[in-house]
C-alpha positions, 0 to 999 in steps of 0.5 A, a space after each residue: 557431268 565431267 570436270 574440265 581436265 585443267 580443273 582436275 589437274 589443279 585440284 590434284 596438285 592442291 591435294 598432293 601439296 596438302 599431303 606432302 605438307 602432312 609429313 606422312 612419308 607414304 605420301 612423299 614416297 608415292 609422289 616420288 614414285 609417280 614422278 619417276 614413272 612419268 619420266 621419259 625413258 624408253 617410252 614417253 609420258 604420252 605413251 605411258 598415259 595412253 597405256 594407263 588409259 587403255 588399262 583403266 578402260 579395260 578394267 572398268 568395262 563389263 563385257 
């Protein structure tokens, strides 16, 4: 049912590279924004990912 996390990351990197090579500026800008968002600052990447996980769970739960 679920894909292995490492496999998901590899697929994502593969498709991100293809988007980068396409020359479409939007893909390049989105990649840059993601990299900047994940940089450690006031919060580490770990906590940013946990916050994103919590938001995604709360948005997908019907209750």
